[in-house]
N, CA, C, O and CB atoms as a CASP TS submission, in Angstrom:
PFRMAT TS
TARGET T0000
AUTHOR 0000-0000-0000
METHOD Language model
MODEL 1
PARENT N/A
ATOM      1  N   MET     1      58.505  12.312 -75.287  1.00  0.00           N
ATOM      2  CA  MET     1      56.720  11.789 -74.581  1.00  0.00           C
ATOM      3  C   MET     1      56.022  11.006 -74.702  1.00  0.00           C
ATOM      4  O   MET     1      55.941  10.740 -75.901  1.00  0.00           O
ATOM      5  CB  MET     1      55.726  12.328 -74.718  1.00  0.00           C
ATOM      6  N   TYR     2      55.207  10.225 -73.945  1.00  0.00           N
ATOM      7  CA  TYR     2      54.422   8.930 -73.982  1.00  0.00           C
ATOM      8  C   TYR     2      52.838   8.815 -73.715  1.00  0.00           C
ATOM      9  O   TYR     2      52.131   9.007 -72.725  1.00  0.00           O
ATOM     10  CB  TYR     2      55.037   8.099 -73.004  1.00  0.00           C
ATOM     11  N   VAL     3      52.668   8.532 -74.658  1.00  0.00           N
ATOM     12  CA  VAL     3      50.960   8.829 -74.693  1.00  0.00           C
ATOM     13  C   VAL     3      50.408   7.640 -74.167  1.00  0.00           C
ATOM     14  O   VAL     3      50.555   6.499 -74.606  1.00  0.00           O
ATOM     15  CB  VAL     3      50.220   9.106 -76.276  1.00  0.00           C
ATOM     16  N   ALA     4      49.625   8.091 -72.980  1.00  0.00           N
ATOM     17  CA  ALA     4      49.256   7.302 -72.007  1.00  0.00           C
ATOM     18  C   ALA     4      48.133   6.689 -72.395  1.00  0.00           C
ATOM     19  O   ALA     4      47.865   5.493 -72.282  1.00  0.00           O
ATOM     20  CB  ALA     4      49.126   7.906 -70.859  1.00  0.00           C
ATOM     21  N   ASP     5      47.303   7.783 -72.984  1.00  0.00           N
ATOM     22  CA  ASP     5      45.473   8.038 -72.724  1.00  0.00           C
ATOM     23  C   ASP     5      45.334   8.929 -74.206  1.00  0.00           C
ATOM     24  O   ASP     5      46.391   9.266 -74.739  1.00  0.00           O
ATOM     25  CB  ASP     5      44.865   9.301 -70.847  1.00  0.00           C
ATOM     26  N   GLY     6      44.695   9.115 -74.528  1.00  0.00           N
ATOM     27  CA  GLY     6      44.126  10.342 -75.591  1.00  0.00           C
ATOM     28  C   GLY     6      45.411  10.338 -76.933  1.00  0.00           C
ATOM     29  O   GLY     6      46.369   9.609 -77.188  1.00  0.00           O
ATOM     30  N   ALA     7      44.854  11.478 -77.517  1.00  0.00           N
ATOM     31  CA  ALA     7      45.862  11.361 -78.387  1.00  0.00           C
ATOM     32  C   ALA     7      46.584  13.259 -78.308  1.00  0.00           C
ATOM     33  O   ALA     7      45.705  14.075 -78.031  1.00  0.00           O
ATOM     34  CB  ALA     7      45.088  10.679 -80.088  1.00  0.00           C
ATOM     35  N   ALA     8      47.563  13.671 -78.460  1.00  0.00           N
ATOM     36  CA  ALA     8      48.452  14.952 -79.247  1.00  0.00           C
ATOM     37  C   ALA     8      49.006  15.304 -80.533  1.00  0.00           C
ATOM     38  O   ALA     8      49.229  14.504 -81.442  1.00  0.00           O
ATOM     39  CB  ALA     8      49.456  15.077 -78.768  1.00  0.00           C
ATOM     40  N   GLU     9      49.234  16.669 -80.558  1.00  0.00           N
ATOM     41  CA  GLU     9      49.733  16.424 -81.651  1.00  0.00           C
ATOM     42  C   GLU     9      51.164  17.544 -81.080  1.00  0.00           C
ATOM     43  O   GLU     9      51.255  18.217 -80.054  1.00  0.00           O
ATOM     44  CB  GLU     9      48.610  16.758 -83.110  1.00  0.00           C
ATOM     45  N   VAL    10      51.977  17.395 -82.047  1.00  0.00           N
ATOM     46  CA  VAL    10      53.135  17.583 -81.646  1.00  0.00           C
ATOM     47  C   VAL    10      54.064  18.635 -82.902  1.00  0.00           C
ATOM     48  O   VAL    10      54.574  18.208 -83.938  1.00  0.00           O
ATOM     49  CB  VAL    10      53.674  16.057 -81.347  1.00  0.00           C
ATOM     50  N   GLU    11      54.066  19.962 -82.447  1.00  0.00           N
ATOM     51  CA  GLU    11      55.275  20.645 -84.403  1.00  0.00           C
ATOM     52  C   GLU    11      57.093  20.616 -83.505  1.00  0.00           C
ATOM     53  O   GLU    11      57.491  20.938 -82.386  1.00  0.00           O
ATOM     54  CB  GLU    11      54.656  23.754 -85.254  1.00  0.00           C
ATOM     55  N   ALA    12      57.597  20.175 -84.474  1.00  0.00           N
ATOM     56  CA  ALA    12      59.224  19.386 -84.131  1.00  0.00           C
ATOM     57  C   ALA    12      58.893  19.858 -84.926  1.00  0.00           C
ATOM     58  O   ALA    12      57.859  19.640 -85.558  1.00  0.00           O
ATOM     59  CB  ALA    12      60.056  17.996 -83.801  1.00  0.00           C
ATOM     60  N   GLU    13      60.588  21.500 -85.293  1.00  0.00           N
ATOM     61  CA  GLU    13      61.124  21.097 -86.222  1.00  0.00           C
ATOM     62  C   GLU    13      60.619  21.678 -87.771  1.00  0.00           C
ATOM     63  O   GLU    13      61.185  21.600 -88.861  1.00  0.00           O
ATOM     64  CB  GLU    13      61.024  19.797 -85.976  1.00  0.00           C
ATOM     65  N   GLY    14      59.676  22.119 -87.487  1.00  0.00           N
ATOM     66  CA  GLY    14      58.805  22.580 -88.211  1.00  0.00           C
ATOM     67  C   GLY    14      57.566  21.706 -89.576  1.00  0.00           C
ATOM     68  O   GLY    14      56.870  21.840 -90.583  1.00  0.00           O
ATOM     69  N   ARG    15      58.145  20.729 -88.406  1.00  0.00           N
ATOM     70  CA  ARG    15      57.032  19.105 -88.697  1.00  0.00           C
ATOM     71  C   ARG    15      55.450  18.887 -87.513  1.00  0.00           C
ATOM     72  O   ARG    15      55.228  19.051 -86.314  1.00  0.00           O
ATOM     73  CB  ARG    15      58.412  17.265 -88.146  1.00  0.00           C
ATOM     74  N   ALA    16      55.021  18.644 -88.172  1.00  0.00           N
ATOM     75  CA  ALA    16      53.834  17.802 -87.303  1.00  0.00           C
ATOM     76  C   ALA    16      53.617  16.806 -87.407  1.00  0.00           C
ATOM     77  O   ALA    16      53.382  16.263 -88.486  1.00  0.00           O
ATOM     78  CB  ALA    16      52.723  18.044 -87.334  1.00  0.00           C
ATOM     79  N   HIS    17      53.634  15.935 -85.669  1.00  0.00           N
ATOM     80  CA  HIS    17      53.505  14.874 -85.509  1.00  0.00           C
ATOM     81  C   HIS    17      52.730  13.908 -84.628  1.00  0.00           C
ATOM     82  O   HIS    17      53.198  13.376 -83.621  1.00  0.00           O
ATOM     83  CB  HIS    17      54.306  14.799 -85.487  1.00  0.00           C
ATOM     84  N   ARG    18      51.020  13.663 -85.286  1.00  0.00           N
ATOM     85  CA  ARG    18      50.194  12.662 -84.647  1.00  0.00           C
ATOM     86  C   ARG    18      50.249  12.157 -83.564  1.00  0.00           C
ATOM     87  O   ARG    18      50.459  13.316 -83.207  1.00  0.00           O
ATOM     88  CB  ARG    18      50.139  11.825 -85.144  1.00  0.00           C
ATOM     89  N   LEU    19      50.291  11.154 -81.977  1.00  0.00           N
ATOM     90  CA  LEU    19      50.869  10.898 -81.781  1.00  0.00           C
ATOM     91  C   LEU    19      48.844  10.451 -81.186  1.00  0.00           C
ATOM     92  O   LEU    19      47.882  11.149 -80.865  1.00  0.00           O
ATOM     93  CB  LEU    19      52.330  11.426 -81.538  1.00  0.00           C
ATOM     94  N   GLU    20      49.149   8.582 -81.360  1.00  0.00           N
ATOM     95  CA  GLU    20      47.977   8.001 -80.395  1.00  0.00           C
ATOM     96  C   GLU    20      48.331   7.382 -79.165  1.00  0.00           C
ATOM     97  O   GLU    20      49.517   7.215 -78.884  1.00  0.00           O
ATOM     98  CB  GLU    20      47.190   6.967 -81.054  1.00  0.00           C
ATOM     99  N   LYS    21      47.473   7.050 -78.454  1.00  0.00           N
ATOM    100  CA  LYS    21      47.719   5.848 -77.427  1.00  0.00           C
ATOM    101  C   LYS    21      49.158   5.016 -77.471  1.00  0.00           C
ATOM    102  O   LYS    21      49.369   4.372 -78.499  1.00  0.00           O
ATOM    103  CB  LYS    21      46.553   4.747 -77.709  1.00  0.00           C
ATOM    104  N   GLY    22      50.153   4.991 -76.428  1.00  0.00           N
ATOM    105  CA  GLY    22      50.736   3.716 -77.152  1.00  0.00           C
ATOM    106  C   GLY    22      51.974   4.659 -77.231  1.00  0.00           C
ATOM    107  O   GLY    22      53.019   4.638 -76.580  1.00  0.00           O
ATOM    108  N   ASP    23      51.502   5.581 -78.329  1.00  0.00           N
ATOM    109  CA  ASP    23      53.002   6.491 -79.614  1.00  0.00           C
ATOM    110  C   ASP    23      54.001   6.870 -78.235  1.00  0.00           C
ATOM    111  O   ASP    23      53.654   7.325 -77.146  1.00  0.00           O
ATOM    112  CB  ASP    23      52.298   8.757 -80.889  1.00  0.00           C
ATOM    113  N   THR    24      55.529   6.452 -78.791  1.00  0.00           N
ATOM    114  CA  THR    24      56.467   6.987 -77.732  1.00  0.00           C
ATOM    115  C   THR    24      57.455   8.771 -79.195  1.00  0.00           C
ATOM    116  O   THR    24      57.829   8.435 -80.318  1.00  0.00           O
ATOM    117  CB  THR    24      58.022   4.917 -77.007  1.00  0.00           C
ATOM    118  N   LEU    25      57.607  10.264 -78.735  1.00  0.00           N
ATOM    119  CA  LEU    25      58.230   9.949 -79.465  1.00  0.00           C
ATOM    120  C   LEU    25      59.547  11.006 -78.546  1.00  0.00           C
ATOM    121  O   LEU    25      59.538  11.633 -77.487  1.00  0.00           O
ATOM    122  CB  LEU    25      57.590  10.093 -81.001  1.00  0.00           C
ATOM    123  N   PHE    26      60.445  10.787 -79.495  1.00  0.00           N
ATOM    124  CA  PHE    26      62.062  11.650 -79.061  1.00  0.00           C
ATOM    125  C   PHE    26      62.911  12.524 -80.066  1.00  0.00           C
ATOM    126  O   PHE    26      63.335  12.449 -81.219  1.00  0.00           O
ATOM    127  CB  PHE    26      63.248  10.505 -78.669  1.00  0.00           C
ATOM    128  N   LEU    27      62.924  13.343 -79.056  1.00  0.00           N
ATOM    129  CA  LEU    27      63.115  15.371 -79.765  1.00  0.00           C
ATOM    130  C   LEU    27      64.708  14.835 -78.903  1.00  0.00           C
ATOM    131  O   LEU    27      64.639  13.859 -78.156  1.00  0.00           O
ATOM    132  CB  LEU    27      61.565  17.566 -78.693  1.00  0.00           C
ATOM    133  N   SER    28      65.637  15.333 -79.036  1.00  0.00           N
ATOM    134  CA  SER    28      66.671  15.870 -79.368  1.00  0.00           C
ATOM    135  C   SER    28      66.765  17.562 -78.495  1.00  0.00           C
ATOM    136  O   SER    28      66.045  18.506 -78.819  1.00  0.00           O
ATOM    137  CB  SER    28      66.607  15.805 -81.018  1.00  0.00           C
ATOM    138  N   GLY    29      67.868  17.619 -77.311  1.00  0.00           N
ATOM    139  CA  GLY    29      68.102  18.500 -76.492  1.00  0.00           C
ATOM    140  C   GLY    29      68.137  20.115 -77.648  1.00  0.00           C
ATOM    141  O   GLY    29      68.621  20.285 -78.767  1.00  0.00           O
ATOM    142  N   GLY    30      67.645  20.725 -77.037  1.00  0.00           N
ATOM    143  CA  GLY    30      67.362  22.219 -77.954  1.00  0.00           C
ATOM    144  C   GLY    30      66.322  22.214 -78.642  1.00  0.00           C
ATOM    145  O   GLY    30      65.705  23.275 -78.730  1.00  0.00           O
ATOM    146  N   VAL    31      65.860  21.111 -79.279  1.00  0.00           N
ATOM    147  CA  VAL    31      64.952  21.197 -80.521  1.00  0.00           C
ATOM    148  C   VAL    31      62.988  22.655 -79.659  1.00  0.00           C
ATOM    149  O   VAL    31      62.148  22.941 -78.806  1.00  0.00           O
ATOM    150  CB  VAL    31      64.398  18.580 -81.021  1.00  0.00           C
ATOM    151  N   LEU    32      63.571  22.842 -80.798  1.00  0.00           N
ATOM    152  CA  LEU    32      62.051  24.307 -79.842  1.00  0.00           C
ATOM    153  C   LEU    32      60.629  22.835 -80.388  1.00  0.00           C
ATOM    154  O   LEU    32      60.480  21.915 -81.192  1.00  0.00           O
ATOM    155  CB  LEU    32      61.602  27.210 -81.522  1.00  0.00           C
ATOM    156  N   HIS    33      60.213  23.250 -79.722  1.00  0.00           N
ATOM    157  CA  HIS    33      58.744  22.202 -80.059  1.00  0.00           C
ATOM    158  C   HIS    33      57.166  22.303 -79.101  1.00  0.00           C
ATOM    159  O   HIS    33      57.266  22.833 -77.994  1.00  0.00           O
ATOM    160  CB  HIS    33      59.329  20.421 -79.719  1.00  0.00           C
ATOM    161  N   ARG    34      56.634  22.112 -79.267  1.00  0.00           N
ATOM    162  CA  ARG    34      55.471  22.418 -78.529  1.00  0.00           C
ATOM    163  C   ARG    34      54.089  21.667 -79.107  1.00  0.00           C
ATOM    164  O   ARG    34      53.753  21.707 -80.290  1.00  0.00           O
ATOM    165  CB  ARG    34      55.337  23.984 -78.552  1.00  0.00           C
ATOM    166  N   TRP    35      53.343  20.966 -78.033  1.00  0.00           N
ATOM    167  CA  TRP    35      52.338  20.350 -78.037  1.00  0.00           C
ATOM    168  C   TRP    35      50.588  20.649 -77.628  1.00  0.00           C
ATOM    169  O   TRP    35      50.140  21.496 -76.856  1.00  0.00           O
ATOM    170  CB  TRP    35      52.859  19.595 -77.458  1.00  0.00           C
ATOM    171  N   ARG    36      50.008  19.850 -78.269  1.00  0.00           N
ATOM    172  CA  ARG    36      48.435  20.073 -77.811  1.00  0.00           C
ATOM    173  C   ARG    36      48.316  18.671 -77.295  1.00  0.00           C
ATOM    174  O   ARG    36      49.326  18.016 -77.553  1.00  0.00           O
ATOM    175  CB  ARG    36      47.164  20.516 -79.129  1.00  0.00           C
ATOM    176  N   ALA    37      47.378  18.002 -76.635  1.00  0.00           N
ATOM    177  CA  ALA    37      46.119  17.745 -76.608  1.00  0.00           C
ATOM    178  C   ALA    37      44.754  17.876 -77.567  1.00  0.00           C
ATOM    179  O   ALA    37      43.914  18.774 -77.620  1.00  0.00           O
ATOM    180  CB  ALA    37      46.000  18.254 -75.773  1.00  0.00           C
ATOM    181  N   THR    38      44.883  16.487 -78.378  1.00  0.00           N
ATOM    182  CA  THR    38      43.768  16.500 -79.279  1.00  0.00           C
ATOM    183  C   THR    38      41.910  15.630 -79.256  1.00  0.00           C
ATOM    184  O   THR    38      40.979  15.723 -80.056  1.00  0.00           O
ATOM    185  CB  THR    38      44.596  15.988 -80.383  1.00  0.00           C
ATOM    186  N   ARG    39      42.037  14.969 -78.152  1.00  0.00           N
ATOM    187  CA  ARG    39      41.584  14.082 -77.144  1.00  0.00           C
ATOM    188  C   ARG    39      41.009  15.227 -75.647  1.00  0.00           C
ATOM    189  O   ARG    39      41.795  15.995 -75.093  1.00  0.00           O
ATOM    190  CB  ARG    39      43.084  12.903 -76.782  1.00  0.00           C
ATOM    191  N   PRO    40      39.953  15.125 -75.357  1.00  0.00           N
ATOM    192  CA  PRO    40      39.520  14.822 -73.736  1.00  0.00           C
ATOM    193  C   PRO    40      39.900  13.847 -73.214  1.00  0.00           C
ATOM    194  O   PRO    40      39.820  12.704 -73.663  1.00  0.00           O
ATOM    195  CB  PRO    40      38.240  14.687 -73.411  1.00  0.00           C
ATOM    196  N   GLY    41      40.401  14.221 -72.106  1.00  0.00           N
ATOM    197  CA  GLY    41      40.811  13.043 -71.351  1.00  0.00           C
ATOM    198  C   GLY    41      42.690  12.683 -71.389  1.00  0.00           C
ATOM    199  O   GLY    41      43.212  12.189 -70.389  1.00  0.00           O
ATOM    200  N   THR    42      43.470  12.983 -72.560  1.00  0.00           N
ATOM    201  CA  THR    42      44.308  12.811 -72.705  1.00  0.00           C
ATOM    202  C   THR    42      45.860  12.604 -71.376  1.00  0.00           C
ATOM    203  O   THR    42      46.521  13.521 -70.889  1.00  0.00           O
ATOM    204  CB  THR    42      44.097  13.607 -73.560  1.00  0.00           C
ATOM    205  N   ARG    43      45.946  11.758 -71.236  1.00  0.00           N
ATOM    206  CA  ARG    43      47.361  11.919 -70.335  1.00  0.00           C
ATOM    207  C   ARG    43      49.004  11.659 -71.161  1.00  0.00           C
ATOM    208  O   ARG    43      49.300  10.482 -71.368  1.00  0.00           O
ATOM    209  CB  ARG    43      47.218  10.608 -69.007  1.00  0.00           C
ATOM    210  N   LEU    44      49.604  12.305 -71.425  1.00  0.00           N
ATOM    211  CA  LEU    44      51.391  12.546 -71.155  1.00  0.00           C
ATOM    212  C   LEU    44      52.356  11.710 -70.589  1.00  0.00           C
ATOM    213  O   LEU    44      52.359  11.895 -69.372  1.00  0.00           O
ATOM    214  CB  LEU    44      51.673  13.574 -70.302  1.00  0.00           C
ATOM    215  N   LEU    45      53.284  10.761 -70.974  1.00  0.00           N
ATOM    216  CA  LEU    45      54.248  10.881 -69.368  1.00  0.00           C
ATOM    217  C   LEU    45      55.983  12.435 -70.487  1.00  0.00           C
ATOM    218  O   LEU    45      56.445  12.357 -71.625  1.00  0.00           O
ATOM    219  CB  LEU    45      55.390   7.857 -68.602  1.00  0.00           C
ATOM    220  N   VAL    46      56.205  13.206 -69.649  1.00  0.00           N
ATOM    221  CA  VAL    46      57.104  13.743 -69.961  1.00  0.00           C
ATOM    222  C   VAL    46      58.271  13.578 -69.379  1.00  0.00           C
ATOM    223  O   VAL    46      58.366  13.836 -68.180  1.00  0.00           O
ATOM    224  CB  VAL    46      56.832  14.653 -70.001  1.00  0.00           C
ATOM    225  N   VAL    47      59.207  13.190 -69.995  1.00  0.00           N
ATOM    226  CA  VAL    47      59.903  12.842 -68.983  1.00  0.00           C
ATOM    227  C   VAL    47      61.535  13.620 -70.013  1.00  0.00           C
ATOM    228  O   VAL    47      61.818  13.321 -71.174  1.00  0.00           O
ATOM    229  CB  VAL    47      59.665  10.844 -68.499  1.00  0.00           C
ATOM    230  N   ALA    48      62.177  14.429 -69.278  1.00  0.00           N
ATOM    231  CA  ALA    48      63.388  15.928 -69.736  1.00  0.00           C
ATOM    232  C   ALA    48      64.333  15.412 -68.597  1.00  0.00           C
ATOM    233  O   ALA    48      64.033  15.028 -67.467  1.00  0.00           O
ATOM    234  CB  ALA    48      62.709  18.114 -69.423  1.00  0.00           C
ATOM    235  N   VAL    49      66.093  15.551 -69.473  1.00  0.00           N
ATOM    236  CA  VAL    49      67.140  15.486 -68.547  1.00  0.00           C
ATOM    237  C   VAL    49      67.930  16.609 -69.465  1.00  0.00           C
ATOM    238  O   VAL    49      68.369  16.916 -70.573  1.00  0.00           O
ATOM    239  CB  VAL    49      67.878  13.855 -68.241  1.00  0.00           C
ATOM    240  N   ALA    50      67.815  16.834 -68.596  1.00  0.00           N
ATOM    241  CA  ALA    50      68.998  18.344 -68.403  1.00  0.00           C
ATOM    242  C   ALA    50      70.544  17.917 -68.094  1.00  0.00           C
ATOM    243  O   ALA    50      70.671  16.925 -67.375  1.00  0.00           O
ATOM    244  CB  ALA    50      68.513  19.472 -66.805  1.00  0.00           C
ATOM    245  N   ASP    51      71.607  18.488 -68.508  1.00  0.00           N
ATOM    246  CA  ASP    51      72.755  18.380 -68.686  1.00  0.00           C
ATOM    247  C   ASP    51      73.584  19.070 -67.124  1.00  0.00           C
ATOM    248  O   ASP    51      74.448  18.781 -66.296  1.00  0.00           O
ATOM    249  CB  ASP    51      72.985  19.076 -70.146  1.00  0.00           C
ATOM    250  N   HIS    52      72.591  20.155 -67.481  1.00  0.00           N
ATOM    251  CA  HIS    52      72.525  21.018 -66.018  1.00  0.00           C
ATOM    252  C   HIS    52      72.731  21.006 -65.049  1.00  0.00           C
ATOM    253  O   HIS    52      73.252  21.927 -64.420  1.00  0.00           O
ATOM    254  CB  HIS    52      71.878  21.302 -65.607  1.00  0.00           C
ATOM    255  N   ILE    53      72.215  19.433 -64.420  1.00  0.00           N
ATOM    256  CA  ILE    53      70.876  19.138 -63.098  1.00  0.00           C
ATOM    257  C   ILE    53      72.201  18.161 -62.536  1.00  0.00           C
ATOM    258  O   ILE    53      72.694  17.125 -62.982  1.00  0.00           O
ATOM    259  CB  ILE    53      68.742  18.040 -63.641  1.00  0.00           C
ATOM    260  N   GLU    54      72.489  18.939 -61.446  1.00  0.00           N
ATOM    261  CA  GLU    54      73.781  18.185 -60.408  1.00  0.00           C
ATOM    262  C   GLU    54      72.910  17.316 -59.301  1.00  0.00           C
ATOM    263  O   GLU    54      71.843  17.663 -58.796  1.00  0.00           O
ATOM    264  CB  GLU    54      74.947  19.588 -59.381  1.00  0.00           C
ATOM    265  N   ALA    55      73.792  15.856 -59.009  1.00  0.00           N
ATOM    266  CA  ALA    55      73.181  14.736 -57.689  1.00  0.00           C
ATOM    267  C   ALA    55      73.578  15.746 -57.190  1.00  0.00           C
ATOM    268  O   ALA    55      73.728  16.754 -57.880  1.00  0.00           O
ATOM    269  CB  ALA    55      73.722  13.069 -57.108  1.00  0.00           C
ATOM    270  N   VAL    56      73.825  15.732 -55.978  1.00  0.00           N
ATOM    271  CA  VAL    56      73.862  16.138 -54.216  1.00  0.00           C
ATOM    272  C   VAL    56      73.661  15.077 -53.252  1.00  0.00           C
ATOM    273  O   VAL    56      72.561  14.588 -53.508  1.00  0.00           O
ATOM    274  CB  VAL    56      72.674  17.170 -53.760  1.00  0.00           C
ATOM    275  N   THR    57      74.016  14.680 -52.594  1.00  0.00           N
ATOM    276  CA  THR    57      74.361  13.364 -51.414  1.00  0.00           C
ATOM    277  C   THR    57      73.943  14.396 -50.778  1.00  0.00           C
ATOM    278  O   THR    57      74.229  15.510 -51.216  1.00  0.00           O
ATOM    279  CB  THR    57      75.981  12.473 -50.975  1.00  0.00           C
ATOM    280  N   PRO    58      73.080  14.236 -49.462  1.00  0.00           N
ATOM    281  CA  PRO    58      72.470  14.628 -48.782  1.00  0.00           C
ATOM    282  C   PRO    58      73.456  14.699 -47.454  1.00  0.00           C
ATOM    283  O   PRO    58      73.027  15.145 -46.390  1.00  0.00           O
ATOM    284  CB  PRO    58      71.314  13.950 -48.864  1.00  0.00           C
TER
END
């Protein structure tokens, strides 16, 4: 998760992480988490990778 603008709070494994513009947070697969924007206009980039996704050539 990358904070492009604004700020967010992430709860993961019982810990709270406060993120500001420019901050990045990496979580391992299977980690239960939730997040919320804490400022209006917050924009996040969230990248998820799953082991079960297969590339298919058309």
